[in-house]
C-alpha positions as CSV (number, residue, x, y, z in Angstrom):
1,X,0.0,0.0,0.0
2,X,1.2,3.5,-0.8
3,X,0.6,6.3,1.6
4,X,-0.2,9.6,-0.1
5,X,0.8,12.9,1.5
6,X,-0.4,16.0,-0.3
7,X,1.0,19.5,0.5
8,X,-0.4,22.8,-0.5
9,X,2.1,25.5,-1.4
10,X,1.4,29.2,-1.2
11,X,4.8,30.5,-1.8
12,X,5.4,31.4,1.8
13,X,7.0,29.6,4.8
14,X,3.8,27.9,6.0
15,X,2.6,24.9,4.2
16,X,-0.4,22.7,4.9
17,X,-1.7,19.4,3.5
18,X,-4.2,19.5,0.7
19,X,-6.6,17.5,2.7
20,X,-6.4,20.2,5.5
21,X,-7.1,22.9,2.9
22,X,-10.1,21.1,1.7
23,X,-11.3,20.5,5.3
24,X,-10.8,24.2,6.2
25,X,-12.7,25.4,3.2
26,X,-15.6,23.1,3.9
27,X,-15.8,24.1,7.6
28,X,-15.9,27.8,6.6
29,X,-18.0,27.8,3.4
30,X,-20.3,24.8,4.0
31,X,-20.7,24.6,7.8
32,X,-20.3,28.4,8.4
33,X,-17.8,28.1,11.2
34,X,-15.7,31.1,12.2
35,X,-12.0,31.3,11.7
36,X,-11.5,31.2,15.4
37,X,-13.5,28.0,15.8
38,X,-11.7,26.4,12.8
39,X,-8.4,27.3,14.4
40,X,-9.5,25.7,17.7
41,X,-10.5,22.5,15.9
42,X,-7.5,22.2,13.6
43,X,-4.7,23.7,15.6
44,X,-3.7,26.0,12.7
45,X,-3.1,29.7,13.3
46,X,-6.0,32.0,12.5
47,X,-3.9,34.1,10.1
48,X,-3.0,31.0,8.1
49,X,-6.6,29.9,7.9
50,X,-7.7,33.4,6.7
51,X,-5.0,33.3,4.0
52,X,-6.2,30.0,2.6
53,X,-9.9,30.9,2.8
54,X,-9.2,34.1,0.7
55,X,-7.7,32.2,-2.2
56,X,-10.0,32.3,-5.2
57,X,-8.5,29.3,-7.0
58,X,-6.4,26.8,-5.1
59,X,-3.5,25.4,-7.1
60,X,-2.7,21.7,-7.5
61,X,-1.0,20.1,-4.6
62,X,2.4,18.6,-4.6
63,X,2.8,14.9,-3.7
64,X,5.3,13.0,-1.6
65,X,5.0,9.2,-1.8
66,X,6.3,6.8,0.7
67,X,5.9,3.0,0.8
68,X,4.3,1.2,3.7
69,X,5.2,-2.3,4.9
70,X,4.5,-5.0,2.2
71,X,1.5,-7.3,2.7
72,X,1.2,-11.0,1.9
73,X,2.8,-12.0,-1.4
74,X,-0.2,-11.6,-3.8
75,X,-1.9,-8.7,-1.9
76,X,0.0,-5.8,-3.5
77,X,-0.7,-7.3,-7.0
78,X,-4.4,-7.8,-6.7
79,X,-5.3,-4.2,-8.0
80,X,-3.1,-5.0,-11.1
81,X,-4.9,-8.3,-11.6
82,X,-8.3,-6.6,-11.3
83,X,-7.3,-3.9,-13.7
84,X,-6.2,-6.5,-16.3
85,X,-9.5,-8.4,-16.0
86,X,-11.5,-5.2,-16.3
87,X,-9.6,-4.1,-19.4
88,X,-10.1,-7.6,-20.9
89,X,-13.8,-7.1,-20.9
90,X,-13.4,-4.6,-23.8
91,X,-11.0,-6.7,-25.8
92,X,-11.7,-9.4,-28.4
93,X,-12.1,-12.8,-26.7
94,X,-9.0,-14.3,-28.5
95,X,-6.9,-11.4,-27.2
96,X,-7.7,-11.6,-23.5
97,X,-5.1,-12.6,-20.9
98,X,-4.7,-16.3,-19.9
99,X,-3.8,-17.2,-16.4
100,X,-0.3,-17.9,-17.6
101,X,0.0,-14.5,-19.2
102,X,-1.2,-12.8,-16.1
103,X,1.3,-14.7,-14.0
104,X,4.2,-13.7,-16.4
105,X,3.1,-10.0,-16.2
106,X,3.1,-10.2,-12.3
107,X,6.6,-11.7,-12.3
108,X,7.8,-8.9,-14.5
109,X,6.5,-6.5,-11.9
110,X,8.4,-8.2,-9.1
111,X,5.9,-10.9,-7.9
112,X,7.8,-13.7,-6.2
113,X,4.9,-16.1,-5.5
114,X,4.0,-19.2,-7.3
115,X,1.8,-19.9,-10.4
116,X,-0.8,-21.8,-8.3
117,X,-1.3,-18.8,-6.0
118,X,-2.3,-16.7,-9.0
119,X,-4.5,-19.4,-10.5
120,X,-6.3,-20.0,-7.2
121,X,-7.2,-16.3,-7.0
122,X,-8.3,-16.2,-10.6
123,X,-10.6,-19.3,-10.1
124,X,-12.1,-17.7,-7.0
125,X,-12.9,-14.5,-9.0
126,X,-14.5,-16.5,-11.8
127,X,-16.6,-18.5,-9.3
128,X,-18.2,-15.4,-7.6
129,X,-21.9,-15.6,-7.4
130,X,-24.0,-12.9,-9.0
131,X,-24.5,-10.0,-6.6
132,X,-27.8,-8.8,-5.2
133,X,-28.3,-5.1,-5.2
134,X,-30.4,-2.8,-3.0
135,X,-32.7,-0.2,-4.4
136,X,-31.3,3.2,-3.6
137,X,-32.8,6.6,-2.9
138,X,-30.9,9.9,-2.9
139,X,-31.8,13.2,-1.4
140,X,-32.1,16.0,-3.9
141,X,-28.9,17.8,-4.7
142,X,-26.6,15.4,-2.7
143,X,-25.3,13.0,-5.3
144,X,-24.3,12.9,-8.9
145,X,-22.5,10.5,-11.3
146,X,-20.1,11.2,-14.2
147,X,-19.1,9.0,-17.1
148,X,-18.0,9.0,-20.7
149,X,-19.9,7.3,-23.5
150,X,-19.2,6.9,-27.2
151,X,-21.6,7.7,-30.1
152,X,-21.3,8.3,-33.8
153,X,-22.7,11.1,-35.9
154,X,-22.2,12.7,-39.3
155,X,-19.8,15.6,-39.3
156,X,-20.0,17.4,-42.7
157,X,-21.3,14.2,-44.1
158,X,-18.5,12.0,-42.6
159,X,-19.2,9.4,-39.9
160,X,-17.4,10.6,-36.8
161,X,-16.9,9.3,-33.3
162,X,-17.9,11.6,-30.4
163,X,-17.0,11.2,-26.7
164,X,-20.0,12.3,-24.6
165,X,-19.5,13.6,-21.1
166,X,-22.6,12.9,-19.0
167,X,-23.4,14.1,-15.5
168,X,-26.6,12.7,-13.8
169,X,-28.2,13.9,-10.6
170,X,-29.5,10.8,-8.8
171,X,-32.2,12.5,-6.8
172,X,-34.3,13.6,-9.9
173,X,-32.6,11.5,-12.5
174,X,-32.0,14.6,-14.6
175,X,-28.8,14.7,-16.7
176,X,-26.8,16.9,-19.0
177,X,-24.5,15.8,-21.9
178,X,-21.7,17.5,-23.9
179,X,-19.8,16.1,-26.9
180,X,-16.1,16.3,-27.5
181,X,-13.7,14.8,-30.1
182,X,-11.5,13.4,-27.3
183,X,-11.4,12.4,-23.6
184,X,-8.5,14.6,-22.6
185,X,-8.4,16.4,-19.3
186,X,-9.4,19.7,-20.9
187,X,-12.6,18.1,-22.1
188,X,-13.1,16.5,-18.7
189,X,-12.9,19.8,-16.9
190,X,-15.0,21.6,-19.6
191,X,-17.7,19.0,-19.1
192,X,-17.9,19.7,-15.4
193,X,-17.9,23.5,-15.9
194,X,-20.7,23.3,-18.5
195,X,-22.8,20.9,-16.5
196,X,-22.5,22.9,-13.3
197,X,-23.5,26.1,-15.1
198,X,-26.4,24.4,-16.8
199,X,-27.6,23.1,-13.5
200,X,-26.8,26.5,-11.9
201,X,-25.2,24.7,-8.9
202,X,-22.9,21.9,-7.7
203,X,-23.8,18.5,-6.2
204,X,-22.4,17.8,-2.8
205,X,-20.8,14.5,-3.9
206,X,-19.9,13.1,-7.4
207,X,-19.1,9.4,-8.2
208,X,-16.6,8.5,-10.9
209,X,-15.1,5.5,-12.5
210,X,-11.3,5.3,-12.3
211,X,-10.8,7.8,-15.1
212,X,-7.2,8.6,-15.9
213,X,-8.1,12.3,-16.0
214,X,-9.0,12.0,-12.3
215,X,-7.0,9.1,-11.0
216,X,-3.2,8.6,-11.3
217,X,-3.1,5.3,-9.6
218,X,-5.6,2.9,-7.9
219,X,-4.3,2.0,-4.4
220,X,-5.6,-0.6,-2.0
221,X,-9.3,-0.5,-1.2
222,X,-10.9,2.8,-1.8
223,X,-7.7,4.8,-1.8
224,X,-6.7,6.6,-5.0
225,X,-3.7,8.7,-6.0
226,X,-5.6,11.6,-7.7
227,X,-4.5,14.0,-10.4
228,X,-3.4,17.3,-9.1
229,X,-5.7,19.3,-11.3
230,X,-8.7,17.2,-10.4
231,X,-8.1,17.9,-6.7
232,X,-7.9,21.6,-7.7
233,X,-11.3,21.3,-9.5
234,X,-12.9,19.6,-6.5
235,X,-11.5,22.1,-4.1
236,X,-12.7,25.0,-6.3
237,X,-16.3,23.8,-6.4
238,X,-16.3,22.4,-2.9
239,X,-17.7,19.0,-3.5
240,X,-16.7,15.5,-2.4
241,X,-15.8,12.7,-4.8
242,X,-15.9,8.9,-4.7
243,X,-14.6,6.2,-7.0
244,X,-16.1,2.9,-8.0
245,X,-14.2,-0.2,-7.1
246,X,-12.5,-2.0,-9.9
247,X,-14.8,-4.2,-11.9
248,X,-17.8,-2.5,-10.2
249,X,-19.3,-0.4,-13.0
250,X,-22.7,-1.1,-11.5
251,X,-21.8,1.3,-8.7
252,X,-22.6,4.1,-11.1
253,X,-25.4,2.4,-12.9
254,X,-27.5,5.5,-12.9
255,X,-25.2,7.5,-15.2
256,X,-24.6,4.5,-17.4
257,X,-28.3,4.2,-18.0
258,X,-28.3,8.0,-18.7
259,X,-25.6,7.4,-21.3
260,X,-27.7,4.7,-23.0
261,X,-30.6,7.1,-23.0
262,X,-28.4,9.8,-24.6
263,X,-27.4,7.4,-27.4
264,X,-30.9,6.0,-28.0
265,X,-32.8,9.3,-27.9
266,X,-30.2,11.8,-29.3
267,X,-28.1,9.7,-31.8
268,X,-30.7,7.5,-33.5
269,X,-30.7,8.3,-36.3
270,X,-27.3,9.9,-36.6
271,X,-27.4,13.7,-36.1
272,X,-26.0,15.5,-39.2
273,X,-24.1,18.7,-38.3
274,X,-21.2,20.8,-39.5
275,X,-19.3,21.2,-36.2
276,X,-19.0,20.0,-32.6
277,X,-20.5,23.4,-31.6
278,X,-23.6,22.6,-33.6
279,X,-23.8,19.1,-32.1
280,X,-23.6,20.5,-28.6
281,X,-26.3,23.0,-29.3
282,X,-28.5,20.1,-30.5
283,X,-27.7,18.1,-27.3
284,X,-28.4,21.1,-25.1
285,X,-31.8,21.7,-26.7
286,X,-32.7,18.0,-26.4
287,X,-31.7,17.9,-22.7
288,X,-33.9,20.9,-22.0
289,X,-36.8,19.3,-23.8
290,X,-36.4,16.1,-21.8
291,X,-36.1,17.8,-18.4
292,X,-39.3,19.8,-18.9
293,X,-41.1,16.5,-18.3
294,X,-39.1,15.8,-15.1
295,X,-41.2,17.0,-12.0
296,X,-38.2,16.9,-9.7
297,X,-35.7,18.7,-11.8
298,X,-36.2,22.3,-10.7
299,X,-36.4,21.2,-7.0
300,X,-33.1,19.4,-7.3
301,X,-31.4,22.4,-9.0
302,X,-32.6,24.5,-6.0
303,X,-31.0,22.0,-3.6
304,X,-27.5,22.2,-5.1
305,X,-24.6,24.2,-3.7
306,X,-24.3,27.6,-5.3
307,X,-21.7,28.2,-8.0
308,X,-18.5,30.0,-7.0
309,X,-18.0,33.6,-8.1
310,X,-15.4,32.7,-10.7
311,X,-15.2,29.9,-13.3
312,X,-12.5,27.2,-12.8
313,X,-9.6,27.4,-15.2
314,X,-9.5,24.0,-16.8
315,X,-7.1,24.9,-19.6
316,X,-3.8,23.2,-20.3
317,X,-0.7,25.4,-20.5
318,X,2.5,24.8,-22.4
319,X,5.5,26.9,-23.2
320,X,6.5,27.2,-26.9
321,X,8.5,29.3,-29.3
322,X,7.3,31.0,-32.5
323,X,9.1,29.5,-35.6
324,X,10.4,31.4,-38.6
325,X,7.0,30.9,-40.4
326,X,5.2,32.7,-37.5
327,X,3.7,29.4,-36.3
328,X,3.5,27.9,-32.8
329,X,3.3,24.1,-32.4
330,X,0.9,22.5,-29.9
331,X,0.8,18.7,-29.8
332,X,1.2,17.8,-33.5
333,X,-0.6,20.9,-34.9
334,X,0.5,24.4,-35.7
335,X,-1.2,27.8,-35.2
336,X,-0.3,31.2,-36.6
337,X,0.6,34.4,-34.7
338,X,1.4,37.9,-36.0
339,X,4.8,37.9,-37.7
340,X,6.3,40.5,-35.3
341,X,6.5,37.7,-32.7
342,X,8.8,35.4,-34.8
343,X,11.5,33.9,-32.5
344,X,9.7,34.9,-29.2
345,X,8.8,32.6,-26.4
346,X,5.0,32.3,-25.8
347,X,2.5,30.4,-23.7
348,X,-0.1,28.1,-25.3
349,X,-3.4,28.0,-23.4
350,X,-5.5,25.1,-24.7
351,X,-9.2,24.4,-23.7
352,X,-11.4,21.7,-25.2
353,X,-12.4,23.9,-28.2
354,X,-9.9,26.8,-28.4
355,X,-6.1,27.4,-28.5
356,X,-4.9,30.9,-27.4
357,X,-1.3,32.1,-27.7
358,X,-0.2,34.4,-24.9
359,X,2.8,36.7,-24.4
360,X,3.3,37.8,-20.8
361,X,-0.3,36.7,-20.1
362,X,-1.8,38.8,-22.9
363,X,-3.4,37.0,-25.9
364,X,-1.9,37.6,-29.3
365,X,-3.8,35.0,-31.3
366,X,-6.9,32.8,-30.9
367,X,-7.8,29.7,-32.9
368,X,-10.4,26.9,-32.9
369,X,-8.6,23.8,-31.6
370,X,-7.6,21.4,-34.3
371,X,-8.8,17.9,-33.6
372,X,-6.7,16.1,-36.3
373,X,-2.9,15.6,-36.5
374,X,-0.2,17.5,-38.4
375,X,-2.5,20.2,-39.5
376,X,-2.3,24.0,-39.5
377,X,-4.7,26.9,-38.7
378,X,-3.6,30.1,-40.4
379,X,-5.1,33.6,-39.9
380,X,-4.4,35.6,-43.0
381,X,-4.4,38.8,-41.0
382,X,-1.3,37.7,-39.1
383,X,0.7,37.9,-42.3
384,X,-0.6,41.1,-44.0
385,X,2.4,43.3,-43.0
386,X,4.8,40.8,-44.4
387,X,2.7,40.3,-47.5
388,X,2.8,44.1,-48.0
389,X,6.6,43.9,-48.2
390,X,6.6,40.7,-50.3
391,X,3.4,41.1,-52.3
392,X,4.8,39.1,-55.3
393,X,4.7,36.0,-53.1
394,X,0.9,36.3,-52.7
395,X,0.3,33.9,-55.7
396,X,2.4,31.1,-54.2
397,X,2.1,31.3,-50.4
398,X,-0.3,28.9,-48.6
399,X,-0.9,31.7,-46.2
400,X,-3.2,33.1,-48.9
401,X,-4.2,29.9,-50.6
402,X,-5.5,28.5,-47.3
403,X,-8.1,31.2,-46.9
404,X,-11.7,30.9,-48.0
405,X,-12.3,34.4,-49.4
406,X,-15.5,35.0,-51.3
407,X,-15.0,34.7,-55.1
408,X,-15.4,38.4,-55.7
409,X,-12.1,39.1,-53.9
410,X,-10.1,37.0,-56.3
411,X,-12.0,38.6,-59.2
412,X,-11.1,42.0,-58.0
413,X,-7.4,41.0,-57.4
414,X,-7.2,39.8,-61.0
415,X,-8.5,43.2,-62.2
416,X,-6.0,45.0,-60.0
417,X,-3.1,42.9,-61.4
418,X,-4.2,43.7,-65.0
419,X,-4.2,47.4,-64.4
420,X,-1.2,47.9,-62.2
421,X,2.2,46.3,-61.5
422,X,1.5,46.9,-57.8
423,X,-1.9,45.1,-58.0
424,X,-1.1,42.5,-55.3
425,X,0.2,45.3,-53.0
426,X,-3.0,47.2,-53.5
427,X,-5.0,44.1,-52.8
428,X,-3.2,43.5,-49.5
429,X,-4.0,47.1,-48.4
430,X,-7.7,46.3,-49.2
431,X,-7.5,43.2,-47.0
432,X,-6.1,45.4,-44.2
433,X,-9.3,47.4,-44.2
434,X,-11.0,44.5,-42.4
435,X,-9.3,45.5,-39.2
436,X,-11.3,48.7,-39.1
437,X,-14.5,48.1,-41.2
438,X,-17.3,45.5,-41.3
439,X,-16.6,42.8,-43.8
440,X,-20.0,43.1,-45.5
441,X,-19.4,46.8,-46.1
442,X,-16.0,46.1,-47.7
443,X,-17.6,43.5,-50.0
444,X,-20.3,46.0,-50.9
445,X,-17.7,48.7,-51.8
446,X,-15.7,46.2,-54.0
447,X,-18.9,45.3,-55.9
448,X,-19.6,49.0,-56.5
449,X,-16.0,49.5,-57.6
450,X,-16.2,46.6,-60.1
451,X,-19.5,47.9,-61.5
452,X,-17.9,51.2,-62.4
453,X,-14.5,49.8,-63.4
454,X,-12.7,51.3,-60.4
455,X,-9.7,49.2,-59.5
456,X,-7.6,50.8,-56.7
457,X,-7.2,50.8,-53.0
458,X,-8.1,54.5,-52.9
459,X,-11.3,53.9,-54.9
460,X,-12.5,51.1,-52.6
461,X,-11.7,53.2,-49.5
462,X,-13.6,56.3,-50.8
463,X,-16.6,54.2,-51.7
464,X,-16.5,52.5,-48.3
465,X,-16.4,55.9,-46.6
466,X,-19.4,57.1,-48.5
467,X,-21.4,53.9,-47.7
468,X,-20.7,54.3,-44.0
469,X,-21.3,58.1,-43.8
470,X,-24.4,58.4,-46.0
471,X,-26.0,55.1,-45.3
472,X,-26.6,54.0,-48.9
473,X,-27.6,57.3,-50.6
474,X,-28.2,57.6,-54.3
475,X,-25.0,58.6,-56.0
476,X,-24.1,59.8,-59.5
477,X,-21.5,57.6,-61.4
478,X,-18.1,59.1,-61.9
479,X,-15.1,58.0,-63.9
480,X,-12.3,55.8,-62.6
481,X,-9.7,58.6,-63.1
482,X,-11.8,61.1,-61.1
483,X,-12.0,58.7,-58.2
484,X,-8.2,58.5,-57.8
485,X,-6.8,60.7,-55.1
486,X,-10.2,62.5,-54.5
487,X,-11.1,62.5,-50.7
488,X,-14.8,62.6,-51.3
489,X,-16.5,60.8,-54.2
490,X,-20.2,60.5,-55.0
491,X,-21.1,57.3,-56.8
492,X,-24.5,55.9,-57.8
493,X,-24.5,52.2,-56.7
494,X,-26.2,49.4,-58.6
495,X,-28.6,46.9,-57.1
496,X,-26.4,45.4,-54.3
497,X,-29.1,43.4,-52.5
498,X,-27.3,40.1,-53.3
499,X,-23.7,41.1,-52.4
500,X,-21.4,38.5,-51.0
501,X,-19.5,38.7,-47.7
502,X,-15.7,38.5,-47.3
503,X,-15.7,35.0,-45.7
504,X,-18.0,32.3,-46.8
505,X,-20.8,32.2,-44.3
506,X,-19.9,35.5,-42.7
507,X,-21.9,38.7,-42.2
């Protein structure tokens, strides 16, 4: 058995155990005890208690592991055996462990006992009678269960696997579900945050399977070595947690039934969406519809603990360096940043659906998170200053080719190139207008310019100014030459009711 000691560091001289921190916060926030009374009960100085209570977001604890005296020969290896048997349930029958293979794996881990000792234990496990279960009843707001399920849907016409985070309140049976492309810790935390905010409260206790995002190692009995960030999540929201015993999935049968209900009601037939965002909007609406018919739902929400004042930061942080192509790598994918940051050290902040690039804590770029591998997400705006200097490269750089500009933009660029040796440079200056003007208005100005054979940055800028100032007045047509260099131009526009926007699907 491994004894776990968790210490909470504040940067000062005093240091307390994470368990003490959790106990102190619960005495103060949940039981309403005074600092003086908490000090009397714990023996910790009042100033120290006040400092820990004032923390908005406790940081993950540090761990110090020490080994306890060894138990009988097989005892320390039983959790490993149970883990193997549990994992085998999800494997093809011909690829499951035999008794001999389990014995060999135990020997590789240091087991010194005999083959028969292992086989006797395995035979005993296989002979276990079916268990009888007691019907349970839970007070409203006191108990919830969390689990992951898998389901398939059509993403832009392609069959895609989704990992569904489900939280179920056992008092009312109400649940909420969120879909993710993976089961990483960022998604695990985001699922909790979204569920708590949907329920507008926090259950007093939540039951889990032995998820890797929460549990580092299963110890003897009910003991677990937990992930540091998971402890921080639980401490932030002030709830208790419990974990199922190995091979005891029935201990959270409520949420497993909720998972089956999610698949049956929400994924048959396959939903057809264009993004995970759209899928989650669909799941949200379906959950709301289902809960309208649950008479206990509102009462259970009212019985939950209130949400803390600030949201838990469930992001993953990583240090990185901007390469010569103004890209930052996170996992196997790359994300662009403005070219002025080439060579600088940055911080990557990754959530379940977003990647932000930070310099000294301030964001310099934001991207939707890439779910594939070895892909790039490029923002054309990050490269416009460089393209202004190297405009001839516009035809060949993937920085421009990767964009989904509306067809009218490429048509206008072709016209600029025919009329001027600096056509690409003029076009880049037009793209820069999107930093200060609505995309739809710029598209409208380009359409008017094309209608009157006006091909220049100054012409587009003047027309744009007139559109914004006069709110679509009737204007008399003028010649292309007259438009050049004239600060105020009056132009009569054509029918522009069907103009395109800059980005496909934009406004």
